[in-house]
mmJSON file of the N, C-alpha and C atoms, coordinates in Angstrom:
{"data_MODEL":{"atom_site":{
"group_PDB":["ATOM","ATOM","ATOM","ATOM","ATOM","ATOM","ATOM","ATOM","ATOM","ATOM","ATOM","ATOM","ATOM","ATOM","ATOM","ATOM","ATOM","ATOM","ATOM","ATOM","ATOM","ATOM","ATOM","ATOM","ATOM","ATOM","ATOM","ATOM","ATOM","ATOM","ATOM","ATOM","ATOM","ATOM","ATOM","ATOM","ATOM","ATOM","ATOM","ATOM","ATOM","ATOM","ATOM","ATOM","ATOM","ATOM","ATOM","ATOM","ATOM","ATOM","ATOM","ATOM","ATOM","ATOM","ATOM","ATOM","ATOM","ATOM","ATOM","ATOM","ATOM","ATOM","ATOM","ATOM","ATOM","ATOM","ATOM","ATOM","ATOM","ATOM","ATOM","ATOM","ATOM","ATOM","ATOM","ATOM","ATOM","ATOM","ATOM","ATOM","ATOM","ATOM","ATOM","ATOM","ATOM","ATOM","ATOM","ATOM","ATOM","ATOM","ATOM","ATOM","ATOM","ATOM","ATOM","ATOM","ATOM","ATOM","ATOM","ATOM","ATOM","ATOM","ATOM","ATOM","ATOM","ATOM","ATOM","ATOM","ATOM","ATOM","ATOM","ATOM","ATOM","ATOM","ATOM","ATOM","ATOM","ATOM","ATOM","ATOM","ATOM","ATOM","ATOM","ATOM","ATOM","ATOM","ATOM","ATOM","ATOM","ATOM","ATOM","ATOM","ATOM","ATOM","ATOM","ATOM","ATOM","ATOM","ATOM","ATOM","ATOM","ATOM","ATOM","ATOM","ATOM","ATOM","ATOM","ATOM","ATOM","ATOM","ATOM","ATOM","ATOM","ATOM","ATOM","ATOM","ATOM","ATOM","ATOM","ATOM","ATOM","ATOM","ATOM","ATOM","ATOM","ATOM","ATOM","ATOM","ATOM","ATOM","ATOM","ATOM","ATOM","ATOM","ATOM","ATOM","ATOM","ATOM","ATOM","ATOM","ATOM","ATOM","ATOM","ATOM","ATOM","ATOM","ATOM","ATOM","ATOM","ATOM","ATOM","ATOM","ATOM","ATOM","ATOM","ATOM","ATOM","ATOM","ATOM","ATOM","ATOM","ATOM","ATOM","ATOM","ATOM","ATOM","ATOM","ATOM","ATOM","ATOM","ATOM","ATOM","ATOM","ATOM","ATOM","ATOM","ATOM","ATOM","ATOM","ATOM","ATOM","ATOM","ATOM","ATOM","ATOM","ATOM","ATOM","ATOM","ATOM","ATOM","ATOM","ATOM","ATOM","ATOM"],
"id":[1,2,3,4,5,6,7,8,9,10,11,12,13,14,15,16,17,18,19,20,21,22,23,24,25,26,27,28,29,30,31,32,33,34,35,36,37,38,39,40,41,42,43,44,45,46,47,48,49,50,51,52,53,54,55,56,57,58,59,60,61,62,63,64,65,66,67,68,69,70,71,72,73,74,75,76,77,78,79,80,81,82,83,84,85,86,87,88,89,90,91,92,93,94,95,96,97,98,99,100,101,102,103,104,105,106,107,108,109,110,111,112,113,114,115,116,117,118,119,120,121,122,123,124,125,126,127,128,129,130,131,132,133,134,135,136,137,138,139,140,141,142,143,144,145,146,147,148,149,150,151,152,153,154,155,156,157,158,159,160,161,162,163,164,165,166,167,168,169,170,171,172,173,174,175,176,177,178,179,180,181,182,183,184,185,186,187,188,189,190,191,192,193,194,195,196,197,198,199,200,201,202,203,204,205,206,207,208,209,210,211,212,213,214,215,216,217,218,219,220,221,222,223,224,225,226,227,228,229,230,231,232,233,234],
"type_symbol":["N","C","C","N","C","C","N","C","C","N","C","C","N","C","C","N","C","C","N","C","C","N","C","C","N","C","C","N","C","C","N","C","C","N","C","C","N","C","C","N","C","C","N","C","C","N","C","C","N","C","C","N","C","C","N","C","C","N","C","C","N","C","C","N","C","C","N","C","C","N","C","C","N","C","C","N","C","C","N","C","C","N","C","C","N","C","C","N","C","C","N","C","C","N","C","C","N","C","C","N","C","C","N","C","C","N","C","C","N","C","C","N","C","C","N","C","C","N","C","C","N","C","C","N","C","C","N","C","C","N","C","C","N","C","C","N","C","C","N","C","C","N","C","C","N","C","C","N","C","C","N","C","C","N","C","C","N","C","C","N","C","C","N","C","C","N","C","C","N","C","C","N","C","C","N","C","C","N","C","C","N","C","C","N","C","C","N","C","C","N","C","C","N","C","C","N","C","C","N","C","C","N","C","C","N","C","C","N","C","C","N","C","C","N","C","C","N","C","C","N","C","C","N","C","C","N","C","C","N","C","C","N","C","C"],
"label_atom_id":["N","CA","C","N","CA","C","N","CA","C","N","CA","C","N","CA","C","N","CA","C","N","CA","C","N","CA","C","N","CA","C","N","CA","C","N","CA","C","N","CA","C","N","CA","C","N","CA","C","N","CA","C","N","CA","C","N","CA","C","N","CA","C","N","CA","C","N","CA","C","N","CA","C","N","CA","C","N","CA","C","N","CA","C","N","CA","C","N","CA","C","N","CA","C","N","CA","C","N","CA","C","N","CA","C","N","CA","C","N","CA","C","N","CA","C","N","CA","C","N","CA","C","N","CA","C","N","CA","C","N","CA","C","N","CA","C","N","CA","C","N","CA","C","N","CA","C","N","CA","C","N","CA","C","N","CA","C","N","CA","C","N","CA","C","N","CA","C","N","CA","C","N","CA","C","N","CA","C","N","CA","C","N","CA","C","N","CA","C","N","CA","C","N","CA","C","N","CA","C","N","CA","C","N","CA","C","N","CA","C","N","CA","C","N","CA","C","N","CA","C","N","CA","C","N","CA","C","N","CA","C","N","CA","C","N","CA","C","N","CA","C","N","CA","C","N","CA","C","N","CA","C","N","CA","C","N","CA","C","N","CA","C","N","CA","C","N","CA","C","N","CA","C"],
"label_alt_id":[null,null,null,null,null,null,null,null,null,null,null,null,null,null,null,null,null,null,null,null,null,null,null,null,null,null,null,null,null,null,null,null,null,null,null,null,null,null,null,null,null,null,null,null,null,null,null,null,null,null,null,null,null,null,null,null,null,null,null,null,null,null,null,null,null,null,null,null,null,null,null,null,null,null,null,null,null,null,null,null,null,null,null,null,null,null,null,null,null,null,null,null,null,null,null,null,null,null,null,null,null,null,null,null,null,null,null,null,null,null,null,null,null,null,null,null,null,null,null,null,null,null,null,null,null,null,null,null,null,null,null,null,null,null,null,null,null,null,null,null,null,null,null,null,null,null,null,null,null,null,null,null,null,null,null,null,null,null,null,null,null,null,null,null,null,null,null,null,null,null,null,null,null,null,null,null,null,null,null,null,null,null,null,null,null,null,null,null,null,null,null,null,null,null,null,null,null,null,null,null,null,null,null,null,null,null,null,null,null,null,null,null,null,null,null,null,null,null,null,null,null,null,null,null,null,null,null,null,null,null,null,null,null,null],
"label_comp_id":["MET","MET","MET","VAL","VAL","VAL","ASP","ASP","ASP","TYR","TYR","TYR","SER","SER","SER","VAL","VAL","VAL","PHE","PHE","PHE","ARG","ARG","ARG","ASN","ASN","ASN","VAL","VAL","VAL","PRO","PRO","PRO","ARG","ARG","ARG","LEU","LEU","LEU","ASP","ASP","ASP","ALA","ALA","ALA","GLU","GLU","GLU","ASP","ASP","ASP","VAL","VAL","VAL","ALA","ALA","ALA","SER","SER","SER","LEU","LEU","LEU","GLN","GLN","GLN","ASN","ASN","ASN","VAL","VAL","VAL","TYR","TYR","TYR","ALA","ALA","ALA","ALA","ALA","ALA","GLU","GLU","GLU","ASP","ASP","ASP","PHE","PHE","PHE","ASP","ASP","ASP","PHE","PHE","PHE","ARG","ARG","ARG","LEU","LEU","LEU","VAL","VAL","VAL","PRO","PRO","PRO","GLY","GLY","GLY","SER","SER","SER","ALA","ALA","ALA","PRO","PRO","PRO","VAL","VAL","VAL","ASP","ASP","ASP","ARG","ARG","ARG","GLY","GLY","GLY","VAL","VAL","VAL","LEU","LEU","LEU","LEU","LEU","LEU","PRO","PRO","PRO","ASN","ASN","ASN","VAL","VAL","VAL","ASN","ASN","ASN","ASP","ASP","ASP","ASP","ASP","ASP","PHE","PHE","PHE","SER","SER","SER","GLY","GLY","GLY","SER","SER","SER","ALA","ALA","ALA","PRO","PRO","PRO","ASP","ASP","ASP","LEU","LEU","LEU","GLY","GLY","GLY","ALA","ALA","ALA","LEU","LEU","LEU","GLU","GLU","GLU","SER","SER","SER","GLY","GLY","GLY","ARG","ARG","ARG","ASN","ASN","ASN","PRO","PRO","PRO","PRO","PRO","PRO","HIS","HIS","HIS","TYR","TYR","TYR","GLY","GLY","GLY","PRO","PRO","PRO","ARG","ARG","ARG","ALA","ALA","ALA","ASP","ASP","ASP"],
"label_asym_id":["A","A","A","A","A","A","A","A","A","A","A","A","A","A","A","A","A","A","A","A","A","A","A","A","A","A","A","A","A","A","A","A","A","A","A","A","A","A","A","A","A","A","A","A","A","A","A","A","A","A","A","A","A","A","A","A","A","A","A","A","A","A","A","A","A","A","A","A","A","A","A","A","A","A","A","A","A","A","A","A","A","A","A","A","A","A","A","A","A","A","A","A","A","A","A","A","A","A","A","A","A","A","A","A","A","A","A","A","A","A","A","A","A","A","A","A","A","A","A","A","A","A","A","A","A","A","A","A","A","A","A","A","A","A","A","A","A","A","A","A","A","A","A","A","A","A","A","A","A","A","A","A","A","A","A","A","A","A","A","A","A","A","A","A","A","A","A","A","A","A","A","A","A","A","A","A","A","A","A","A","A","A","A","A","A","A","A","A","A","A","A","A","A","A","A","A","A","A","A","A","A","A","A","A","A","A","A","A","A","A","A","A","A","A","A","A","A","A","A","A","A","A","A","A","A","A","A","A","A","A","A","A","A","A"],
"label_entity_id":["1","1","1","1","1","1","1","1","1","1","1","1","1","1","1","1","1","1","1","1","1","1","1","1","1","1","1","1","1","1","1","1","1","1","1","1","1","1","1","1","1","1","1","1","1","1","1","1","1","1","1","1","1","1","1","1","1","1","1","1","1","1","1","1","1","1","1","1","1","1","1","1","1","1","1","1","1","1","1","1","1","1","1","1","1","1","1","1","1","1","1","1","1","1","1","1","1","1","1","1","1","1","1","1","1","1","1","1","1","1","1","1","1","1","1","1","1","1","1","1","1","1","1","1","1","1","1","1","1","1","1","1","1","1","1","1","1","1","1","1","1","1","1","1","1","1","1","1","1","1","1","1","1","1","1","1","1","1","1","1","1","1","1","1","1","1","1","1","1","1","1","1","1","1","1","1","1","1","1","1","1","1","1","1","1","1","1","1","1","1","1","1","1","1","1","1","1","1","1","1","1","1","1","1","1","1","1","1","1","1","1","1","1","1","1","1","1","1","1","1","1","1","1","1","1","1","1","1","1","1","1","1","1","1"],
"label_seq_id":[1,1,1,2,2,2,3,3,3,4,4,4,5,5,5,6,6,6,7,7,7,8,8,8,9,9,9,10,10,10,11,11,11,12,12,12,13,13,13,14,14,14,15,15,15,16,16,16,17,17,17,18,18,18,19,19,19,20,20,20,21,21,21,22,22,22,23,23,23,24,24,24,25,25,25,26,26,26,27,27,27,28,28,28,29,29,29,30,30,30,31,31,31,32,32,32,33,33,33,34,34,34,35,35,35,36,36,36,37,37,37,38,38,38,39,39,39,40,40,40,41,41,41,42,42,42,43,43,43,44,44,44,45,45,45,46,46,46,47,47,47,48,48,48,49,49,49,50,50,50,51,51,51,52,52,52,53,53,53,54,54,54,55,55,55,56,56,56,57,57,57,58,58,58,59,59,59,60,60,60,61,61,61,62,62,62,63,63,63,64,64,64,65,65,65,66,66,66,67,67,67,68,68,68,69,69,69,70,70,70,71,71,71,72,72,72,73,73,73,74,74,74,75,75,75,76,76,76,77,77,77,78,78,78],
"pdbx_PDB_ins_code":[null,null,null,null,null,null,null,null,null,null,null,null,null,null,null,null,null,null,null,null,null,null,null,null,null,null,null,null,null,null,null,null,null,null,null,null,null,null,null,null,null,null,null,null,null,null,null,null,null,null,null,null,null,null,null,null,null,null,null,null,null,null,null,null,null,null,null,null,null,null,null,null,null,null,null,null,null,null,null,null,null,null,null,null,null,null,null,null,null,null,null,null,null,null,null,null,null,null,null,null,null,null,null,null,null,null,null,null,null,null,null,null,null,null,null,null,null,null,null,null,null,null,null,null,null,null,null,null,null,null,null,null,null,null,null,null,null,null,null,null,null,null,null,null,null,null,null,null,null,null,null,null,null,null,null,null,null,null,null,null,null,null,null,null,null,null,null,null,null,null,null,null,null,null,null,null,null,null,null,null,null,null,null,null,null,null,null,null,null,null,null,null,null,null,null,null,null,null,null,null,null,null,null,null,null,null,null,null,null,null,null,null,null,null,null,null,null,null,null,null,null,null,null,null,null,null,null,null,null,null,null,null,null,null],
"Cartn_x":[0.838,0.0,0.882,0.389,1.111,0.17,0.767,-0.026,0.629,0.204,0.712,2.212,2.793,4.211,5.141,4.652,5.512,5.738,4.962,5.105,5.937,6.646,7.505,6.717,5.619,4.841,3.376,2.663,1.224,0.603,0.123,-0.449,-1.743,-1.94,-3.143,-4.357,-5.427,-6.664,-7.458,-8.116,-8.944,-10.381,-10.871,-12.208,-13.311,-13.011,-14.027,-14.079,-13.074,-13.051,-13.617,-14.936,-15.626,-15.206,-14.974,-14.583,-13.263,-12.302,-11.011,-11.117,-12.03,-12.2,-12.765,-13.431,-14.048,-13.153,-11.923,-10.985,-10.49,-10.11,-9.433,-7.958,-7.141,-5.723,-4.925,-3.8,-2.882,-1.965,-1.855,-1.057,0.399,0.931,2.341,2.606,1.567,1.725,1.972,1.893,2.052,3.215,3.845,4.942,4.661,4.168,3.777,4.934,6.156,7.291,7.455,7.935,8.1,9.335,9.246,10.393,11.354,12.634,13.586,13.585,13.577,13.593,12.23,11.172,9.844,9.31,8.268,7.733,7.418,6.869,6.523,7.685,8.875,10.029,10.467,10.626,11.057,10.089,8.809,7.828,6.802,7.015,6.058,6.341,5.543,5.66,5.982,6.896,7.273,6.102,5.785,4.771,5.477,5.714,6.449,5.868,6.755,6.432,5.736,5.632,5.028,6.061,6.707,7.647,8.994,9.402,10.649,11.893,11.77,12.946,13.125,12.683,12.769,14.221,14.447,15.762,15.602,16.629,16.527,16.265,15.817,15.626,14.274,13.333,12.006,11.357,10.295,9.588,8.997,8.815,8.165,6.655,5.943,4.481,4.12,3.047,2.621,3.086,2.793,3.038,4.439,5.127,6.423,7.527,8.556,9.691,10.605,10.975,11.855,13.194,13.718,15.005,14.919,13.755,13.559,12.814,13.022,12.27,10.831,9.885,8.487,8.268,7.307,7.042,6.547,6.821,6.345,5.324,4.13,3.065,2.8,2.424,2.072,3.239,3.069,4.098,5.387,6.483,7.794,8.417,9.095,9.793,11.26,11.553,12.94,13.595],
"Cartn_y":[-1.178,0.0,1.24,2.268,3.539,4.661,5.776,6.953,8.183,9.347,10.586,10.774,10.133,10.329,9.81,9.002,8.48,9.501,10.584,11.624,12.774,13.459,14.57,15.743,16.114,17.249,17.096,16.278,16.115,16.149,17.325,17.406,16.604,16.039,15.252,16.173,15.797,16.567,16.13,17.074,16.801,16.605,15.377,15.058,15.764,16.219,16.913,18.402,18.92,20.332,20.452,20.478,20.462,21.634,22.792,23.968,23.728,23.099,22.867,21.791,20.851,19.795,20.323,21.454,22.019,23.035,23.209,24.13,23.563,24.458,24.067,24.337,23.325,23.44,23.544,24.242,24.338,23.125,22.437,21.21,21.452,22.617,22.89,23.043,23.1,23.19,21.823,20.758,19.409,18.712,17.8,17.018,15.548,14.835,13.437,12.459,12.969,12.052,11.334,10.1,9.296,9.73,9.651,9.902,8.729,9.005,7.906,6.984,5.69,4.702,4.399,5.062,4.791,3.459,2.955,1.616,1.334,2.275,1.925,1.944,2.353,2.383,0.953,0.639,-0.688,-1.807,-1.512,-2.535,-2.811,-2.234,-2.417,-3.661,-3.844,-4.985,-4.451,-5.101,-4.691,-4.836,-3.759,-3.76,-3.403,-4.373,-4.111,-2.919,-2.08,-0.879,0.205,0.021,1.037,1.561,0.656,1.096,0.382,-0.04,-0.789,0.059,1.364,2.21,2.576,1.689,1.961,1.98,2.614,2.578,1.829,1.12,0.317,-1.129,-1.897,-3.337,-3.697,-2.766,-2.987,-1.618,-1.549,-0.269,0.173,1.464,1.987,1.903,1.859,1.955,3.394,3.593,4.947,5.373,6.597,7.094,7.646,8.036,8.689,7.821,7.588,6.782,7.628,7.096,7.796,8.099,9.289,9.677,10.257,10.361,10.943,12.259,13.138,14.383,14.093,14.795,14.591,15.093,14.544,15.001,16.434,17.132,18.502,18.511,18.955,19.022,20.484,20.728,22.087,22.833,24.14,24.94,24.994,25.119,25.244,26.552,27.191,28.443,28.114,27.743,27.385,28.503],
"Cartn_z":[0.0,0.0,0.0,-0.654,-0.69,-0.269,0.106,0.457,-0.161,0.246,-0.334,-0.136,0.855,1.158,0.061,-0.866,-1.927,-3.035,-3.06,-4.078,-3.545,-4.429,-4.011,-3.454,-4.087,-3.596,-3.984,-3.244,-3.431,-2.041,-1.63,-0.285,-0.181,0.978,1.229,1.322,0.664,0.739,1.963,2.58,3.745,3.27,3.309,2.8,3.571,4.771,5.562,5.262,4.559,4.174,2.767,2.659,1.368,0.487,1.065,0.275,-0.463,0.2,-0.458,-1.531,-1.386,-2.385,-3.692,-3.639,-4.834,-5.524,-5.054,-5.687,-7.011,-7.902,-9.126,-8.883,-9.033,-8.743,-10.026,-9.969,-11.107,-11.081,-12.191,-12.261,-11.87,-12.201,-11.891,-10.388,-9.587,-8.139,-7.493,-8.274,-7.753,-8.442,-7.738,-8.295,-7.987,-8.985,-8.814,-9.034,-9.138,-9.242,-7.904,-7.965,-6.756,-5.973,-4.669,-3.801,-3.997,-4.274,-4.441,-3.225,-3.482,-2.41,-1.795,-2.264,-1.709,-2.243,-1.604,-1.888,-3.361,-4.148,-5.527,-6.524,-6.08,-6.985,-7.269,-8.545,-9.021,-8.642,-8.521,-8.15,-9.243,-10.421,-11.505,-12.327,-13.351,-14.263,-15.649,-16.338,-17.683,-18.645,-19.336,-20.391,-21.689,-22.569,-23.801,-24.58,-25.06,-25.834,-25.011,-23.713,-22.85,-21.856,-21.133,-20.104,-20.191,-21.395,-21.506,-21.322,-21.194,-20.989,-19.511,-18.62,-17.185,-16.728,-15.594,-14.958,-13.641,-13.217,-12.001,-12.337,-11.344,-11.548,-12.153,-12.149,-12.724,-12.943,-13.721,-13.865,-12.523,-12.384,-11.185,-11.351,-10.239,-10.289,-10.624,-11.328,-11.657,-13.032,-13.37,-14.723,-14.931,-13.857,-13.987,-13.41,-14.199,-13.76,-12.884,-11.741,-10.803,-11.464,-11.214,-11.786,-13.175,-13.717,-15.057,-14.938,-15.91,-15.939,-16.325,-15.707,-16.109,-17.533,-18.245,-19.618,-19.622,-20.705,-20.864,-21.994,-21.682,-22.679,-23.018,-24.25,-24.645,-25.256,-25.467,-26.134,-25.325,-26.036,-25.408,-25.866,-24.957,-25.299,-25.588,-26.826,-27.192,-27.946],
"occupancy":[1.0,1.0,1.0,1.0,1.0,1.0,1.0,1.0,1.0,1.0,1.0,1.0,1.0,1.0,1.0,1.0,1.0,1.0,1.0,1.0,1.0,1.0,1.0,1.0,1.0,1.0,1.0,1.0,1.0,1.0,1.0,1.0,1.0,1.0,1.0,1.0,1.0,1.0,1.0,1.0,1.0,1.0,1.0,1.0,1.0,1.0,1.0,1.0,1.0,1.0,1.0,1.0,1.0,1.0,1.0,1.0,1.0,1.0,1.0,1.0,1.0,1.0,1.0,1.0,1.0,1.0,1.0,1.0,1.0,1.0,1.0,1.0,1.0,1.0,1.0,1.0,1.0,1.0,1.0,1.0,1.0,1.0,1.0,1.0,1.0,1.0,1.0,1.0,1.0,1.0,1.0,1.0,1.0,1.0,1.0,1.0,1.0,1.0,1.0,1.0,1.0,1.0,1.0,1.0,1.0,1.0,1.0,1.0,1.0,1.0,1.0,1.0,1.0,1.0,1.0,1.0,1.0,1.0,1.0,1.0,1.0,1.0,1.0,1.0,1.0,1.0,1.0,1.0,1.0,1.0,1.0,1.0,1.0,1.0,1.0,1.0,1.0,1.0,1.0,1.0,1.0,1.0,1.0,1.0,1.0,1.0,1.0,1.0,1.0,1.0,1.0,1.0,1.0,1.0,1.0,1.0,1.0,1.0,1.0,1.0,1.0,1.0,1.0,1.0,1.0,1.0,1.0,1.0,1.0,1.0,1.0,1.0,1.0,1.0,1.0,1.0,1.0,1.0,1.0,1.0,1.0,1.0,1.0,1.0,1.0,1.0,1.0,1.0,1.0,1.0,1.0,1.0,1.0,1.0,1.0,1.0,1.0,1.0,1.0,1.0,1.0,1.0,1.0,1.0,1.0,1.0,1.0,1.0,1.0,1.0,1.0,1.0,1.0,1.0,1.0,1.0,1.0,1.0,1.0,1.0,1.0,1.0,1.0,1.0,1.0,1.0,1.0,1.0,1.0,1.0,1.0,1.0,1.0,1.0],
"B_iso_or_equiv":[0.0,0.0,0.0,0.0,0.0,0.0,0.0,0.0,0.0,0.0,0.0,0.0,0.0,0.0,0.0,0.0,0.0,0.0,0.0,0.0,0.0,0.0,0.0,0.0,0.0,0.0,0.0,0.0,0.0,0.0,0.0,0.0,0.0,0.0,0.0,0.0,0.0,0.0,0.0,0.0,0.0,0.0,0.0,0.0,0.0,0.0,0.0,0.0,0.0,0.0,0.0,0.0,0.0,0.0,0.0,0.0,0.0,0.0,0.0,0.0,0.0,0.0,0.0,0.0,0.0,0.0,0.0,0.0,0.0,0.0,0.0,0.0,0.0,0.0,0.0,0.0,0.0,0.0,0.0,0.0,0.0,0.0,0.0,0.0,0.0,0.0,0.0,0.0,0.0,0.0,0.0,0.0,0.0,0.0,0.0,0.0,0.0,0.0,0.0,0.0,0.0,0.0,0.0,0.0,0.0,0.0,0.0,0.0,0.0,0.0,0.0,0.0,0.0,0.0,0.0,0.0,0.0,0.0,0.0,0.0,0.0,0.0,0.0,0.0,0.0,0.0,0.0,0.0,0.0,0.0,0.0,0.0,0.0,0.0,0.0,0.0,0.0,0.0,0.0,0.0,0.0,0.0,0.0,0.0,0.0,0.0,0.0,0.0,0.0,0.0,0.0,0.0,0.0,0.0,0.0,0.0,0.0,0.0,0.0,0.0,0.0,0.0,0.0,0.0,0.0,0.0,0.0,0.0,0.0,0.0,0.0,0.0,0.0,0.0,0.0,0.0,0.0,0.0,0.0,0.0,0.0,0.0,0.0,0.0,0.0,0.0,0.0,0.0,0.0,0.0,0.0,0.0,0.0,0.0,0.0,0.0,0.0,0.0,0.0,0.0,0.0,0.0,0.0,0.0,0.0,0.0,0.0,0.0,0.0,0.0,0.0,0.0,0.0,0.0,0.0,0.0,0.0,0.0,0.0,0.0,0.0,0.0,0.0,0.0,0.0,0.0,0.0,0.0,0.0,0.0,0.0,0.0,0.0,0.0],
"pdbx_formal_charge":[null,null,null,null,null,null,null,null,null,null,null,null,null,null,null,null,null,null,null,null,null,null,null,null,null,null,null,null,null,null,null,null,null,null,null,null,null,null,null,null,null,null,null,null,null,null,null,null,null,null,null,null,null,null,null,null,null,null,null,null,null,null,null,null,null,null,null,null,null,null,null,null,null,null,null,null,null,null,null,null,null,null,null,null,null,null,null,null,null,null,null,null,null,null,null,null,null,null,null,null,null,null,null,null,null,null,null,null,null,null,null,null,null,null,null,null,null,null,null,null,null,null,null,null,null,null,null,null,null,null,null,null,null,null,null,null,null,null,null,null,null,null,null,null,null,null,null,null,null,null,null,null,null,null,null,null,null,null,null,null,null,null,null,null,null,null,null,null,null,null,null,null,null,null,null,null,null,null,null,null,null,null,null,null,null,null,null,null,null,null,null,null,null,null,null,null,null,null,null,null,null,null,null,null,null,null,null,null,null,null,null,null,null,null,null,null,null,null,null,null,null,null,null,null,null,null,null,null,null,null,null,null,null,null],
"auth_seq_id":[1,1,1,2,2,2,3,3,3,4,4,4,5,5,5,6,6,6,7,7,7,8,8,8,9,9,9,10,10,10,11,11,11,12,12,12,13,13,13,14,14,14,15,15,15,16,16,16,17,17,17,18,18,18,19,19,19,20,20,20,21,21,21,22,22,22,23,23,23,24,24,24,25,25,25,26,26,26,27,27,27,28,28,28,29,29,29,30,30,30,31,31,31,32,32,32,33,33,33,34,34,34,35,35,35,36,36,36,37,37,37,38,38,38,39,39,39,40,40,40,41,41,41,42,42,42,43,43,43,44,44,44,45,45,45,46,46,46,47,47,47,48,48,48,49,49,49,50,50,50,51,51,51,52,52,52,53,53,53,54,54,54,55,55,55,56,56,56,57,57,57,58,58,58,59,59,59,60,60,60,61,61,61,62,62,62,63,63,63,64,64,64,65,65,65,66,66,66,67,67,67,68,68,68,69,69,69,70,70,70,71,71,71,72,72,72,73,73,73,74,74,74,75,75,75,76,76,76,77,77,77,78,78,78],
"auth_comp_id":["MET","MET","MET","VAL","VAL","VAL","ASP","ASP","ASP","TYR","TYR","TYR","SER","SER","SER","VAL","VAL","VAL","PHE","PHE","PHE","ARG","ARG","ARG","ASN","ASN","ASN","VAL","VAL","VAL","PRO","PRO","PRO","ARG","ARG","ARG","LEU","LEU","LEU","ASP","ASP","ASP","ALA","ALA","ALA","GLU","GLU","GLU","ASP","ASP","ASP","VAL","VAL","VAL","ALA","ALA","ALA","SER","SER","SER","LEU","LEU","LEU","GLN","GLN","GLN","ASN","ASN","ASN","VAL","VAL","VAL","TYR","TYR","TYR","ALA","ALA","ALA","ALA","ALA","ALA","GLU","GLU","GLU","ASP","ASP","ASP","PHE","PHE","PHE","ASP","ASP","ASP","PHE","PHE","PHE","ARG","ARG","ARG","LEU","LEU","LEU","VAL","VAL","VAL","PRO","PRO","PRO","GLY","GLY","GLY","SER","SER","SER","ALA","ALA","ALA","PRO","PRO","PRO","VAL","VAL","VAL","ASP","ASP","ASP","ARG","ARG","ARG","GLY","GLY","GLY","VAL","VAL","VAL","LEU","LEU","LEU","LEU","LEU","LEU","PRO","PRO","PRO","ASN","ASN","ASN","VAL","VAL","VAL","ASN","ASN","ASN","ASP","ASP","ASP","ASP","ASP","ASP","PHE","PHE","PHE","SER","SER","SER","GLY","GLY","GLY","SER","SER","SER","ALA","ALA","ALA","PRO","PRO","PRO","ASP","ASP","ASP","LEU","LEU","LEU","GLY","GLY","GLY","ALA","ALA","ALA","LEU","LEU","LEU","GLU","GLU","GLU","SER","SER","SER","GLY","GLY","GLY","ARG","ARG","ARG","ASN","ASN","ASN","PRO","PRO","PRO","PRO","PRO","PRO","HIS","HIS","HIS","TYR","TYR","TYR","GLY","GLY","GLY","PRO","PRO","PRO","ARG","ARG","ARG","ALA","ALA","ALA","ASP","ASP","ASP"],
"auth_asym_id":["A","A","A","A","A","A","A","A","A","A","A","A","A","A","A","A","A","A","A","A","A","A","A","A","A","A","A","A","A","A","A","A","A","A","A","A","A","A","A","A","A","A","A","A","A","A","A","A","A","A","A","A","A","A","A","A","A","A","A","A","A","A","A","A","A","A","A","A","A","A","A","A","A","A","A","A","A","A","A","A","A","A","A","A","A","A","A","A","A","A","A","A","A","A","A","A","A","A","A","A","A","A","A","A","A","A","A","A","A","A","A","A","A","A","A","A","A","A","A","A","A","A","A","A","A","A","A","A","A","A","A","A","A","A","A","A","A","A","A","A","A","A","A","A","A","A","A","A","A","A","A","A","A","A","A","A","A","A","A","A","A","A","A","A","A","A","A","A","A","A","A","A","A","A","A","A","A","A","A","A","A","A","A","A","A","A","A","A","A","A","A","A","A","A","A","A","A","A","A","A","A","A","A","A","A","A","A","A","A","A","A","A","A","A","A","A","A","A","A","A","A","A","A","A","A","A","A","A","A","A","A","A","A","A"],
"auth_atom_id":["N","CA","C","N","CA","C","N","CA","C","N","CA","C","N","CA","C","N","CA","C","N","CA","C","N","CA","C","N","CA","C","N","CA","C","N","CA","C","N","CA","C","N","CA","C","N","CA","C","N","CA","C","N","CA","C","N","CA","C","N","CA","C","N","CA","C","N","CA","C","N","CA","C","N","CA","C","N","CA","C","N","CA","C","N","CA","C","N","CA","C","N","CA","C","N","CA","C","N","CA","C","N","CA","C","N","CA","C","N","CA","C","N","CA","C","N","CA","C","N","CA","C","N","CA","C","N","CA","C","N","CA","C","N","CA","C","N","CA","C","N","CA","C","N","CA","C","N","CA","C","N","CA","C","N","CA","C","N","CA","C","N","CA","C","N","CA","C","N","CA","C","N","CA","C","N","CA","C","N","CA","C","N","CA","C","N","CA","C","N","CA","C","N","CA","C","N","CA","C","N","CA","C","N","CA","C","N","CA","C","N","CA","C","N","CA","C","N","CA","C","N","CA","C","N","CA","C","N","CA","C","N","CA","C","N","CA","C","N","CA","C","N","CA","C","N","CA","C","N","CA","C","N","CA","C","N","CA","C","N","CA","C","N","CA","C","N","CA","C","N","CA","C"],
"pdbx_PDB_model_num":[1,1,1,1,1,1,1,1,1,1,1,1,1,1,1,1,1,1,1,1,1,1,1,1,1,1,1,1,1,1,1,1,1,1,1,1,1,1,1,1,1,1,1,1,1,1,1,1,1,1,1,1,1,1,1,1,1,1,1,1,1,1,1,1,1,1,1,1,1,1,1,1,1,1,1,1,1,1,1,1,1,1,1,1,1,1,1,1,1,1,1,1,1,1,1,1,1,1,1,1,1,1,1,1,1,1,1,1,1,1,1,1,1,1,1,1,1,1,1,1,1,1,1,1,1,1,1,1,1,1,1,1,1,1,1,1,1,1,1,1,1,1,1,1,1,1,1,1,1,1,1,1,1,1,1,1,1,1,1,1,1,1,1,1,1,1,1,1,1,1,1,1,1,1,1,1,1,1,1,1,1,1,1,1,1,1,1,1,1,1,1,1,1,1,1,1,1,1,1,1,1,1,1,1,1,1,1,1,1,1,1,1,1,1,1,1,1,1,1,1,1,1,1,1,1,1,1,1,1,1,1,1,1,1]
}}}
């Protein structure tokens, strides 16, 4: 089992604070990358053509591989 502590910056929401649950949050305010050494690191299953470029002994659980930069979507200022 995992909880919010496995992510670099994802604060836990308080289910009893209804006002905060209805907020619209900016995606850049959160960091869903895994904390190095946390439980989901290297605990995934290889899915050919999906996560074969993993680092470590196995793919990580979740969408973002630990130690890699998160993907950038949208326009880039190059």
